[in-house]
C-alpha positions in Angstrom: -21.6 9.7 13.1 -19.7 7.6 10.8 -18.4 4.2 12.6 -16.2 2.2 10.9 -14.3 -1.1 11.3 -11.6 -3.4 9.2 -10.5 -7.0 9.9 -7.6 -7.5 8.9 -6.4 -11.6 8.7 -2.9 -12.5 7.9 0.2 -14.8 7.7 2.9 -14.6 10.0 5.9 -14.8 8.3 8.8 -16.8 10.7 7.1 -17.9 14.1 7.3 -20.5 15.9 5.9 -20.0 18.8 3.0 -17.9 20.6 5.6 -15.7 22.5 7.4 -15.1 19.3 4.2 -14.1 16.8 3.1 -12.1 20.5 7.0 -10.0 20.3 5.7 -9.5 16.4 2.3 -8.6 16.5 2.3 -6.1 19.7 4.4 -3.7 18.2 2.3 -3.6 15.3 -0.9 -2.3 17.2 0.6 0.0 19.6 2.4 1.7 15.7 -1.0 1.8 14.6 -3.2 3.1 17.2 -0.5 6.1 18.0 -0.2 6.5 13.8 -4.0 6.4 13.1 -5.7 7.0 16.6 -7.2 3.9 15.9 -9.3 1.2 18.5 -7.0 -1.3 17.2 -6.6 -5.1 18.8 -5.2 -8.8 17.8 -9.3 -10.4 17.4 -8.4 -14.2 16.2 -6.8 -16.8 15.9 -5.2 -16.2 19.2 -4.0 -19.7 19.9 -2.7 -20.0 16.5 1.3 -18.8 15.5 1.2 -18.4 12.5 -2.5 -16.4 11.7 -3.8 -13.4 14.0 -6.9 -11.4 13.4 -6.5 -7.4 14.0 -9.0 -5.6 14.1 -9.3 -1.3 14.0 -12.5 0.8 13.9 -12.8 4.6 13.5 -15.5 6.8 14.7 -15.2 10.2 12.7 -18.4 12.7 11.6 -17.3 12.4 7.5 -17.6 8.8 5.7 -14.9 9.9 3.5 -12.7 10.1 6.5 -13.7 6.6 7.8 -12.8 5.1 4.5 -9.3 6.9 4.3 -8.2 6.0 8.0 -9.4 2.3 7.1 -7.3 2.4 3.8 -4.5 3.7 5.9 -4.1 0.7 8.5 -4.7 -2.0 5.8 -2.1 -0.5 3.6 0.7 -0.3 6.7 -0.4 -3.1 8.0 0.1 -5.1 4.8 3.1 -3.5 3.6 4.7 -5.5 6.8 7.3 -7.5 5.5 6.6 -10.3 7.9 3.2 -10.2 7.3 1.0 -11.9 4.4 -2.4 -10.1 4.8 -5.0 -13.1 3.2 -7.6 -10.9 3.4 -9.7 -8.0 4.9 -13.5 -7.6 5.2 -14.5 -3.6 6.2 -18.3 -2.5 8.0 -19.1 1.2 8.1 -22.0 2.8 9.9 -23.6 5.9 9.0 -26.4 8.1 10.1 -29.0 6.0 8.2 -27.9 2.9 9.6 
């Protein structure tokens, strides 16, 4: 069993309130969850209206599959015009860890 997680630090574009931030972030989280079958949540910078930290996690029998899913999640979120990806941090835990 392999468990992978990714943490994406994001700067939001033209957002001026926390309410507006939620209206931008929430649909993207739903799309990532649906498209890639991962657990995903806004996990940081909750009190800042122009920043967000999105975390996603996946469990699979194959480490390569976990890496592919996390790559696809990162590419999808980075491709969003309203997001500027500042950094991405990954963790992969396998049977030897």
